[in-house]
C-alpha positions as a Python dict, from the first residue, in 0.01 Angstrom:
ca = {
    (1, 'X'): (0, 0, 0),
    (2, 'X'): (362, -18, 108),
    (3, 'X'): (309, 300, 312),
    (4, 'X'): (28, 129, 505),
    (5, 'X'): (251, -170, 584),
    (6, 'X'): (532, 57, 704),
    (7, 'X'): (296, 259, 923),
    (8, 'X'): (143, -60, 1067),
    (9, 'X'): (488, -199, 1144),
    (10, 'X'): (596, 128, 1310),
    (11, 'X'): (279, 133, 1522),
    (12, 'X'): (335, -223, 1642),
    (13, 'X'): (703, -154, 1710),
    (14, 'X'): (616, 158, 1910),
    (15, 'X'): (361, -35, 2118),
    (16, 'X'): (615, -309, 2194),
    (17, 'X'): (882, -59, 2297),
    (18, 'X'): (644, 136, 2522),
    (19, 'X'): (516, -181, 2689),
    (20, 'X'): (867, -317, 2739),
    (21, 'X'): (993, 5, 2897),
    (22, 'X'): (720, 30, 3159),
    (23, 'X'): (833, -5, 3516),
    (24, 'X'): (755, -352, 3644),
    (25, 'X'): (563, -340, 3972),
    (26, 'X'): (578, -645, 4196),
    (27, 'X'): (353, -750, 4480),
    (28, 'X'): (507, -763, 4827),
    (29, 'X'): (486, -1141, 4815),
    (30, 'X'): (671, -1157, 4481),
    (31, 'X'): (940, -919, 4610),
    (32, 'X'): (967, -1118, 4934),
    (33, 'X'): (910, -817, 5160),
    (34, 'X'): (638, -734, 5410),
    (35, 'X'): (443, -408, 5392),
    (36, 'X'): (240, -346, 5706),
    (37, 'X'): (13, -41, 5726),
    (38, 'X'): (-151, 97, 6040),
    (39, 'X'): (-352, 415, 6089),
    (40, 'X'): (-359, 659, 6381),
    (41, 'X'): (-595, 757, 6527),
    (42, 'X'): (-745, 411, 6547),
    (43, 'X'): (-1099, 546, 6496),
    (44, 'X'): (-1119, 585, 6119),
    (45, 'X'): (-1299, 914, 6058),
    (46, 'X'): (-1285, 1205, 5816),
    (47, 'X'): (-986, 1427, 5895),
    (48, 'X'): (-614, 1407, 5955),
    (49, 'X'): (-438, 1079, 6023),
    (50, 'X'): (-91, 931, 6028),
    (51, 'X'): (-17, 624, 5819),
    (52, 'X'): (262, 406, 5959),
    (53, 'X'): (425, 182, 5701),
    (54, 'X'): (660, -86, 5833),
    (55, 'X'): (887, -252, 5578),
    (56, 'X'): (1065, -577, 5659),
    (57, 'X'): (1223, -859, 5466),
    (58, 'X'): (1100, -1217, 5501),
    (59, 'X'): (1326, -1267, 5804),
    (60, 'X'): (1179, -965, 5984),
    (61, 'X'): (1477, -735, 5927),
    (62, 'X'): (1382, -368, 5874),
    (63, 'X'): (1415, -220, 5525),
    (64, 'X'): (1551, 134, 5530),
    (65, 'X'): (1624, 399, 5265),
    (66, 'X'): (1312, 319, 5064),
    (67, 'X'): (1077, 574, 4911),
    (68, 'X'): (712, 528, 5006),
    (69, 'X'): (429, 677, 4799),
    (70, 'X'): (69, 648, 4913),
    (71, 'X'): (-235, 705, 4694),
    (72, 'X'): (-576, 704, 4855),
    (73, 'X'): (-878, 673, 4628),
    (74, 'X'): (-1242, 638, 4709),
    (75, 'X'): (-1416, 345, 4546),
    (76, 'X'): (-1654, 575, 4358),
    (77, 'X'): (-1575, 822, 4081),
    (78, 'X'): (-1554, 1196, 4120),
    (79, 'X'): (-1305, 1235, 4405),
    (80, 'X'): (-949, 1357, 4367),
    (81, 'X'): (-694, 1111, 4508),
    (82, 'X'): (-506, 1191, 4827),
    (83, 'X'): (-131, 1165, 4767),
    (84, 'X'): (142, 1145, 5030),
    (85, 'X'): (500, 1019, 5056),
    (86, 'X'): (793, 952, 5287),
    (87, 'X'): (1161, 889, 5229),
    (88, 'X'): (1309, 881, 5576),
    (89, 'X'): (1222, 570, 5767),
    (90, 'X'): (1396, 462, 6081),
    (91, 'X'): (1425, 90, 6158),
    (92, 'X'): (1187, 22, 5868),
    (93, 'X'): (913, 254, 6003),
    (94, 'X'): (788, 532, 5775),
    (95, 'X'): (540, 789, 5915),
    (96, 'X'): (319, 961, 5656),
    (97, 'X'): (72, 1245, 5726),
    (98, 'X'): (-256, 1173, 5546),
    (99, 'X'): (-607, 1317, 5527),
    (100, 'X'): (-929, 1122, 5484),
    (101, 'X'): (-1125, 1383, 5287),
    (102, 'X'): (-1463, 1207, 5286),
    (103, 'X'): (-1643, 921, 5456),
    (104, 'X'): (-1691, 598, 5266),
    (105, 'X'): (-1485, 315, 5121),
    (106, 'X'): (-1120, 387, 5037),
    (107, 'X'): (-848, 200, 4850),
    (108, 'X'): (-499, 289, 4972),
    (109, 'X'): (-216, 187, 4740),
    (110, 'X'): (127, 181, 4904),
    (111, 'X'): (408, 189, 4648),
    (112, 'X'): (759, 119, 4773),
    (113, 'X'): (1070, 194, 4570),
    (114, 'X'): (1363, 6, 4718),
    (115, 'X'): (1725, 124, 4705),
    (116, 'X'): (1799, -107, 4409),
    (117, 'X'): (1512, 50, 4211),
    (118, 'X'): (1271, -240, 4256),
    (119, 'X'): (909, -120, 4283),
    (120, 'X'): (662, -303, 4507),
    (121, 'X'): (295, -223, 4559),
    (122, 'X'): (23, -340, 4794),
    (123, 'X'): (-339, -227, 4830),
    (124, 'X'): (-528, -181, 5156),
    (125, 'X'): (-902, -120, 5197),
    (126, 'X'): (-1060, 99, 5465),
    (127, 'X'): (-1406, 230, 5549),
    (128, 'X'): (-1398, 584, 5686),
    (129, 'X'): (-1676, 718, 5910),
    (130, 'X'): (-1800, 1070, 5965),
    (131, 'X'): (-1731, 1227, 6304),
    (132, 'X'): (-2103, 1194, 6384),
    (133, 'X'): (-2097, 819, 6321),
    (134, 'X'): (-1806, 782, 6564),
    (135, 'X'): (-1990, 965, 6841),
    (136, 'X'): (-2294, 746, 6785),
    (137, 'X'): (-2081, 438, 6855),
    (138, 'X'): (-2026, 309, 6502),
    (139, 'X'): (-1647, 278, 6530),
    (140, 'X'): (-1468, 112, 6238),
    (141, 'X'): (-1227, -175, 6275),
    (142, 'X'): (-881, -44, 6188),
    (143, 'X'): (-756, -374, 6052),
    (144, 'X'): (-737, -326, 5675),
    (145, 'X'): (-816, -584, 5418),
    (146, 'X'): (-493, -618, 5223),
    (147, 'X'): (-506, -700, 4857),
    (148, 'X'): (-191, -732, 4650),
    (149, 'X'): (-203, -561, 4310),
    (150, 'X'): (-138, -782, 4018),
}
């Protein structure tokens, strides 16, 4: 019986330690920074693109020397995520090569690690068209719906 109590205590202690050691991720609002994401080309279609991430503080000053990681996931199961990153931003602008691998709805998580180690994340939603849809005049609006992760 004592063995069961010891094992239960050790399990709870391990869970508390693991939870307490996890990196705390803040939203851009909580961290008081702005994360703006734009995509080129403006017509959102399957293929190569460039993601431009602009980091500024609440006063509009550029944030440099950050590490940017981007994870693109489709909203349905079965697709491998698209991962990309950048570490050299000039005047708060970070250019990241990216590939939309399939048409449909995408969630793009932008994770920023600031110089002081603070981690900030924001989610953007896009709908990607096929090349055929673009030629038929169904061009997507490139303004993402931003959704802060909680």
